[in-house]
PyMOL CGO cylinders between C-alpha atoms (Angstrom):
from pymol import cmd
from pymol.cgo import CYLINDER

trace = [
    CYLINDER, 38.62, 61.31, 107.01, 36.24, 58.61, 105.98, 0.3, 1, 1, 1, 1, 1, 1,
    CYLINDER, 36.24, 58.61, 105.98, 34.48, 58.05, 102.68, 0.3, 1, 1, 1, 1, 1, 1,
    CYLINDER, 34.48, 58.05, 102.68, 34.49, 56.05, 99.50, 0.3, 1, 1, 1, 1, 1, 1,
    CYLINDER, 34.49, 56.05, 99.50, 37.30, 56.34, 96.95, 0.3, 1, 1, 1, 1, 1, 1,
    CYLINDER, 37.30, 56.34, 96.95, 36.94, 59.44, 94.80, 0.3, 1, 1, 1, 1, 1, 1,
    CYLINDER, 36.94, 59.44, 94.80, 34.87, 61.43, 97.31, 0.3, 1, 1, 1, 1, 1, 1,
    CYLINDER, 34.87, 61.43, 97.31, 37.56, 64.12, 97.71, 0.3, 1, 1, 1, 1, 1, 1,
    CYLINDER, 37.56, 64.12, 97.71, 39.32, 63.20, 100.97, 0.3, 1, 1, 1, 1, 1, 1,
    CYLINDER, 39.32, 63.20, 100.97, 42.84, 63.56, 99.55, 0.3, 1, 1, 1, 1, 1, 1,
    CYLINDER, 42.84, 63.56, 99.55, 41.96, 66.71, 97.61, 0.3, 1, 1, 1, 1, 1, 1,
    CYLINDER, 41.96, 66.71, 97.61, 40.59, 68.33, 100.78, 0.3, 1, 1, 1, 1, 1, 1,
    CYLINDER, 40.59, 68.33, 100.78, 43.64, 67.28, 102.82, 0.3, 1, 1, 1, 1, 1, 1,
    CYLINDER, 43.64, 67.28, 102.82, 46.05, 68.69, 100.21, 0.3, 1, 1, 1, 1, 1, 1,
    CYLINDER, 46.05, 68.69, 100.21, 44.27, 72.04, 100.24, 0.3, 1, 1, 1, 1, 1, 1,
    CYLINDER, 44.27, 72.04, 100.24, 44.29, 72.40, 104.03, 0.3, 1, 1, 1, 1, 1, 1,
    CYLINDER, 44.29, 72.40, 104.03, 47.42, 74.62, 104.06, 0.3, 1, 1, 1, 1, 1, 1,
    CYLINDER, 47.42, 74.62, 104.06, 45.72, 77.19, 101.83, 0.3, 1, 1, 1, 1, 1, 1,
    CYLINDER, 45.72, 77.19, 101.83, 42.91, 77.81, 104.32, 0.3, 1, 1, 1, 1, 1, 1,
    CYLINDER, 42.91, 77.81, 104.32, 45.06, 78.07, 107.45, 0.3, 1, 1, 1, 1, 1, 1,
    CYLINDER, 45.06, 78.07, 107.45, 45.39, 81.60, 108.84, 0.3, 1, 1, 1, 1, 1, 1,
    CYLINDER, 45.39, 81.60, 108.84, 48.71, 83.45, 108.51, 0.3, 1, 1, 1, 1, 1, 1,
    CYLINDER, 48.71, 83.45, 108.51, 51.16, 83.28, 111.40, 0.3, 1, 1, 1, 1, 1, 1,
    CYLINDER, 51.16, 83.28, 111.40, 50.89, 85.96, 114.05, 0.3, 1, 1, 1, 1, 1, 1,
    CYLINDER, 50.89, 85.96, 114.05, 54.12, 87.72, 115.08, 0.3, 1, 1, 1, 1, 1, 1,
    CYLINDER, 54.12, 87.72, 115.08, 54.57, 85.63, 118.29, 0.3, 1, 1, 1, 1, 1, 1,
    CYLINDER, 54.57, 85.63, 118.29, 53.81, 82.40, 116.37, 0.3, 1, 1, 1, 1, 1, 1,
    CYLINDER, 53.81, 82.40, 116.37, 56.32, 83.37, 113.68, 0.3, 1, 1, 1, 1, 1, 1,
    CYLINDER, 56.32, 83.37, 113.68, 59.04, 83.96, 116.27, 0.3, 1, 1, 1, 1, 1, 1,
    CYLINDER, 59.04, 83.96, 116.27, 58.29, 80.68, 118.09, 0.3, 1, 1, 1, 1, 1, 1,
    CYLINDER, 58.29, 80.68, 118.09, 58.24, 78.70, 114.82, 0.3, 1, 1, 1, 1, 1, 1,
    CYLINDER, 58.24, 78.70, 114.82, 61.48, 80.30, 113.68, 0.3, 1, 1, 1, 1, 1, 1,
    CYLINDER, 61.48, 80.30, 113.68, 63.14, 79.38, 116.99, 0.3, 1, 1, 1, 1, 1, 1,
    CYLINDER, 63.14, 79.38, 116.99, 62.15, 75.74, 116.59, 0.3, 1, 1, 1, 1, 1, 1,
    CYLINDER, 62.15, 75.74, 116.59, 63.34, 75.52, 112.98, 0.3, 1, 1, 1, 1, 1, 1,
    CYLINDER, 63.34, 75.52, 112.98, 66.58, 77.31, 113.91, 0.3, 1, 1, 1, 1, 1, 1,
    CYLINDER, 66.58, 77.31, 113.91, 67.30, 74.97, 116.83, 0.3, 1, 1, 1, 1, 1, 1,
    CYLINDER, 67.30, 74.97, 116.83, 66.78, 71.98, 114.50, 0.3, 1, 1, 1, 1, 1, 1,
    CYLINDER, 66.78, 71.98, 114.50, 69.03, 73.51, 111.84, 0.3, 1, 1, 1, 1, 1, 1,
    CYLINDER, 69.03, 73.51, 111.84, 66.14, 73.60, 109.36, 0.3, 1, 1, 1, 1, 1, 1,
    CYLINDER, 66.14, 73.60, 109.36, 65.79, 77.37, 108.94, 0.3, 1, 1, 1, 1, 1, 1,
    CYLINDER, 65.79, 77.37, 108.94, 65.83, 78.09, 105.18, 0.3, 1, 1, 1, 1, 1, 1,
    CYLINDER, 65.83, 78.09, 105.18, 68.91, 80.00, 103.97, 0.3, 1, 1, 1, 1, 1, 1,
    CYLINDER, 68.91, 80.00, 103.97, 68.30, 83.72, 103.60, 0.3, 1, 1, 1, 1, 1, 1,
    CYLINDER, 68.30, 83.72, 103.60, 65.06, 83.58, 105.57, 0.3, 1, 1, 1, 1, 1, 1,
    CYLINDER, 65.06, 83.58, 105.57, 65.68, 84.99, 109.05, 0.3, 1, 1, 1, 1, 1, 1,
    CYLINDER, 65.68, 84.99, 109.05, 61.99, 84.77, 110.08, 0.3, 1, 1, 1, 1, 1, 1,
    CYLINDER, 61.99, 84.77, 110.08, 59.41, 82.19, 108.97, 0.3, 1, 1, 1, 1, 1, 1,
    CYLINDER, 59.41, 82.19, 108.97, 56.27, 83.89, 107.67, 0.3, 1, 1, 1, 1, 1, 1,
    CYLINDER, 56.27, 83.89, 107.67, 54.06, 80.92, 106.76, 0.3, 1, 1, 1, 1, 1, 1,
    CYLINDER, 54.06, 80.92, 106.76, 52.40, 78.33, 108.94, 0.3, 1, 1, 1, 1, 1, 1,
    CYLINDER, 52.40, 78.33, 108.94, 54.15, 74.95, 108.70, 0.3, 1, 1, 1, 1, 1, 1,
    CYLINDER, 54.15, 74.95, 108.70, 52.00, 72.04, 107.52, 0.3, 1, 1, 1, 1, 1, 1,
    CYLINDER, 52.00, 72.04, 107.52, 53.14, 68.42, 107.67, 0.3, 1, 1, 1, 1, 1, 1,
    CYLINDER, 53.14, 68.42, 107.67, 51.97, 65.80, 105.22, 0.3, 1, 1, 1, 1, 1, 1,
    CYLINDER, 51.97, 65.80, 105.22, 53.20, 62.29, 106.05, 0.3, 1, 1, 1, 1, 1, 1,
    CYLINDER, 53.20, 62.29, 106.05, 52.41, 59.61, 103.46, 0.3, 1, 1, 1, 1, 1, 1,
    CYLINDER, 52.41, 59.61, 103.46, 49.41, 57.45, 104.33, 0.3, 1, 1, 1, 1, 1, 1,
    CYLINDER, 49.41, 57.45, 104.33, 51.58, 54.31, 104.42, 0.3, 1, 1, 1, 1, 1, 1,
    CYLINDER, 51.58, 54.31, 104.42, 54.09, 55.72, 106.94, 0.3, 1, 1, 1, 1, 1, 1,
    CYLINDER, 54.09, 55.72, 106.94, 55.07, 53.41, 109.80, 0.3, 1, 1, 1, 1, 1, 1,
    CYLINDER, 55.07, 53.41, 109.80, 55.03, 54.48, 113.45, 0.3, 1, 1, 1, 1, 1, 1,
    CYLINDER, 55.03, 54.48, 113.45, 58.84, 54.51, 113.44, 0.3, 1, 1, 1, 1, 1, 1,
    CYLINDER, 58.84, 54.51, 113.44, 58.91, 56.65, 110.31, 0.3, 1, 1, 1, 1, 1, 1,
    CYLINDER, 58.91, 56.65, 110.31, 56.44, 59.13, 111.76, 0.3, 1, 1, 1, 1, 1, 1,
    CYLINDER, 56.44, 59.13, 111.76, 58.50, 59.55, 114.92, 0.3, 1, 1, 1, 1, 1, 1,
    CYLINDER, 58.50, 59.55, 114.92, 61.68, 59.91, 112.91, 0.3, 1, 1, 1, 1, 1, 1,
    CYLINDER, 61.68, 59.91, 112.91, 64.93, 58.21, 112.30, 0.3, 1, 1, 1, 1, 1, 1,
    CYLINDER, 64.93, 58.21, 112.30, 68.21, 58.53, 110.52, 0.3, 1, 1, 1, 1, 1, 1,
    CYLINDER, 68.21, 58.53, 110.52, 71.14, 60.76, 111.28, 0.3, 1, 1, 1, 1, 1, 1,
    CYLINDER, 71.14, 60.76, 111.28, 70.21, 63.41, 112.21, 0.3, 1, 1, 1, 1, 1, 1,
    CYLINDER, 70.21, 63.41, 112.21, 66.78, 62.09, 113.22, 0.3, 1, 1, 1, 1, 1, 1,
    CYLINDER, 66.78, 62.09, 113.22, 63.91, 63.53, 111.21, 0.3, 1, 1, 1, 1, 1, 1,
    CYLINDER, 63.91, 63.53, 111.21, 60.37, 62.44, 110.32, 0.3, 1, 1, 1, 1, 1, 1,
    CYLINDER, 60.37, 62.44, 110.32, 59.72, 61.10, 106.83, 0.3, 1, 1, 1, 1, 1, 1,
    CYLINDER, 59.72, 61.10, 106.83, 57.29, 63.63, 105.40, 0.3, 1, 1, 1, 1, 1, 1,
    CYLINDER, 57.29, 63.63, 105.40, 56.64, 66.37, 102.91, 0.3, 1, 1, 1, 1, 1, 1,
    CYLINDER, 56.64, 66.37, 102.91, 56.77, 69.92, 104.21, 0.3, 1, 1, 1, 1, 1, 1,
    CYLINDER, 56.77, 69.92, 104.21, 54.48, 72.55, 102.79, 0.3, 1, 1, 1, 1, 1, 1,
    CYLINDER, 54.48, 72.55, 102.79, 54.55, 76.32, 102.91, 0.3, 1, 1, 1, 1, 1, 1,
    CYLINDER, 54.55, 76.32, 102.91, 52.31, 78.36, 100.69, 0.3, 1, 1, 1, 1, 1, 1,
    CYLINDER, 52.31, 78.36, 100.69, 54.09, 81.67, 101.26, 0.3, 1, 1, 1, 1, 1, 1,
    CYLINDER, 54.09, 81.67, 101.26, 51.21, 83.70, 102.60, 0.3, 1, 1, 1, 1, 1, 1,
    CYLINDER, 51.21, 83.70, 102.60, 52.27, 86.47, 104.95, 0.3, 1, 1, 1, 1, 1, 1,
]
cmd.load_cgo(trace, "trace")
């Protein structure tokens, strides 16, 4: 997004998850499989019902975006607004 400071770019980006459509059943199953294989499936939640949305910080490096650490994972915030 391009524009002067204060024009609403960050506000719009932060609200993006609220306008995404809910997951369909096949998308929910596929997303759950990915999270399960990575060991990131939330406890007590056998099936993910909301669309994942990633929000890396604007100062993130290329290496940080790809991931690192042990186990490797990207440096980001994860959002889920619980719509089903």
